[in-house]
C-alpha angles and dihedrals in degrees: 000000000000098000093106096035105049123058128181125211130186113214144128109286088209090062111030112196096217132113121257116277094014105141139055091202133018114194121191121182120189092333111089089082089071088069098023120253097261093053092044092053091051095045101043095047088076094064095046120096117236113280092012132125143264120191117191131175112214134178106250141171110254095182137009102299127232121245089254093055093046093049094049098046094042087070098033103041114000092182093069107123144153122294089246093056092046090053090049089053091051091053092045089057090058100258126133106238111227109174146308139218132194121236108250113259090235090062092054091047091051090049093053093043091055092043092051091050092051093047090060088068093057130084116248113273140136092274092056092042091054094051092046088054091050090052090049093050092050092047090055096042108025093146094056102075146003142164110282122199112221119198118200141163131224096247124223107134099086095051094043094048090056093047092048091052093051093047093049092046089055092050093241127147095213139009130200122230104212112211128170117242097253092050093046090052092050092049095043095243126147130201111273094015112151110229096178142341094293105018126085128176118245111190114211129198114263088242093052107141 
């Protein structure tokens, strides 16, 4: 019985109405592209608890793409990129990269088979034409791309380990991590928040000298 354990909410994924550090896991399937992966990684970090996980599926090149694939996706999702570059982006956004796996080809084929069947029930229009083209491109180049699930962690350990070592070396009981307001908001930190045994957040005004 999941009635009292699972709740659904309808809201703008660009502006999640949740407190900072709310979730242990955020899972996004075939949706981050609406915002763009870079923006999604920045935005969703705020609602993740420290040392917790984000799982995102993202359309990615899994081999050197054909000219047809590159031309189609350049206009339909310009952020498509190699797995290596997606991992680099994840690290650049301050996450610890954990692992990835590629959606099985059979799943993609089933999706397009069902989509093609449903399209037959629709009148001809630009929407239908666009999806038929996508199905055609995949049929001709099915080894070029797929959805890839990227698993990452909101990273804190490395920074805190360094801070702990400095504080202990100085013989102090506690040290303050000074962070400007806009950075604290992005990271999901609050003033006075204990990050570890010896490290406490001290939020500074954005105009702090």
